[in-house]
N, C-alpha and C positions, 0 to 999 in steps of 0.2 A: 913291491917284492924285491926291488933292486935298490942299491945305494951306491955312493961313489966307489968305484973300483971293486964292487962286490955284486955279482949277478945272482947270488944265492943268499942275500941278506936276510930275508924273512920267508916263512913258509907256514902253511896251514896243515901240513902233514900230521896225521894222527889226531886231529881235533874233531870232536863231534859237533861243536858249535863255535862260531867266531867269538873272539873275546868281546865282552860286554862294553868295553870302553872304545871299541872300534880300532884298537891298535893292531899292528902287524906283529905276530910273535917272531922274535929274532931266532935265527938258526944257531944252535950251539956250535962252537968250534970243532967239537968232536965229530959232528956230522959233516961239516965242511971239509974235514981232512980226507974224507972218502971221495975219490974222483967219480964214483958212480952215483953219488947223491944228487938228486934233483929237487929243487924247491917245488912245492905244490900250491897252486892257487885255490881260492875258495870256490870261485865260479869257473866253469868250463864252457867253451863255445863249441858246438858241434862242428866237426871238420867239414862236413858237407855244406853247412851254412856258410862257413868261411870261404870255401872254394867257390860257392855260388856268388857270394858278394864281390869277390875280387875278380871274377871272370870278366873278360872284356867282350861281353855279349850284350845285345839290346835288353833294356830293362823289361820290355814286354815279354821277351822270351823267358826271363827269370821268373816273372809272375806266373806264366802258364806252367812252367816247370814245377814250381812250388805246389800248384794246384793239381799236378799230375794230369794235365789236360793235353793229351797227345795231339789232338786236332789243332788246338790253339798253338802249340809249339810248331807244328808243321806249317801253319799259316804264317807265322812270323819268320820261320826259316825260308819259306818261299819268297816273302818280301825281301828278306836280306840277300838271298841269292839273286833276285831280280836287280838289286842295286849294283851288282857287279858287271852288268852289261855296259857296253860303251855308251857314251853320251849321245853319239850319232844315232844309235838305235832308238833312243827315246824321241828323237826328232821325227822319225818316220813310223807312225802307228802300225802300218801293215807289216813292216820289217820287224818291229818290236814284238808283235804278237807271235810270229813264227819262231823268232830267235828265243824269246822267253819260254815258250812251250818246250822247245828242244832242250834248253838249258836246265829247266826244272826237271824234265824227265831224266836227263843224263845224271844230274847230281842228286836229286832227292827221290827219284823213282816216279812211276806212274801215279802213285797215291797222291802226290802233290798237286795233281791236276784234277782231283776229284771234286765233285760239286760241293761237298761240305767244307772244302778247304778254300777254293778260289771263287766259288759261286757259280752262276749260270754259264757265262762265257768268259773266256780268257781276256778278250778285248775289253769287256766291261770291268773286270777285275784290275787289269793293267791301268786303265784310266783312273780308277779309285786310288790305287796304291803307289803309283809311279813316284810321286813327290816324296812320300814317306820312305820308299825304298832307297832313293838317292840320299835322303837325310840320314837314314840308318847306316848306309855305307860310309858316309863322311864321319859319323860319330864313332862307329865301331867297325872299322874296315875288315872286310872278309877277304883274305888274300887267296891267291891262286893255290898256294900250298894247302890251305884249309879246304878248298873245294875238291882237291884230288886225294886227300887223306882218307884213311879208313873211317875216320870220325863221321864223315858225311854219310857213308853207307849205313851207319848205325843211327841215322837221323841226328848225327853229330852229338849224340849223348849230351844234350843241352849245349849244342853247338860246340862240342868239344870243350866243355867247361874245364876239364883238366888240361887240355892243350892250350887254351886261351887264358889261363891264369898267369900272373906274373911269375917269373922264375923264382923269386924269393919265397913264394908260397908253396913251392914243391920241396919236399924233404930231400936232403942231399943224397944223390945217387938214385933217386926215384924217377922213373919215367912216367909221364902222364898216361892215364888209362888207355887212351886211344893210340898211344905210341908203342904199346907192348905187343 
């Protein structure tokens, strides 16, 4: 749809079918003369899907979000939050258990400690997910700003997908949803 020095070279505006030869219809100069004219593509990608794909959140969280699985999202969020604890906490299981429980309750609420989210006992859950939590934190860091933002209180609305997407993917002047 673009060409050298022309970002409105071709457009499918007003067509019911794409051209049979696969060519891109050129935009007439009369339309290009209007500063309000925008070229139209044949295919559109849903904005929600684009936001989800560029969000800097763990892949497992995206999968659960697509399935609208709230418990699954909360499980991944709990692991992700666990990864923000100090390395020294992981070295002492007794200290880790109490610190993790307090951290999850403070950030995600009491629901994050429910049986369907972490399992039977927090110590058992911690033993299973500690390595994955640290890996998740290395790959997609959860910063202190993320933990105190209003996004967390809303279960981070896909971990603040709006907040954690690159700046280039936000429309000019638009503030991410959880920042409003």
